[in-house]
C-alpha angles and dihedrals in degrees: 000000000000117000099166094104097054117123096347090151091064112079117220118244116231135180087258090060092061108097114255090233091059093050090050089051090052091049093049091048089051091050092049090051093049092049091047087051091049092048094043090054089050091228091165094043132275092282097051137064135189116242132187119206140167112240104234094216102042097026087223124135116255127203115206136177105212133187106243098214099042100027084226112155105237094184136349138195120236093026118239094252089058090052090049091048089051091049091048092049092047090055095043 
């Protein structure tokens, strides 16, 4: 019995067929949910929260622990000097 010709007219759907924008939206949603979970668990203390933000100059993602009351940056990855160095190298 030969089944090689069954449903040849229907193309197979692969991960590569999913639009890039849709994949990026799924990834963003997953990151937002993870950040909400971390902040809800108060892993950085009750006064601090985790924030993700794209640096406007380098266009790189920056992770910050920020005091919720004062908006003071407690820590940041990558540090500010690394972002400045990357910007300087990009314009050199």
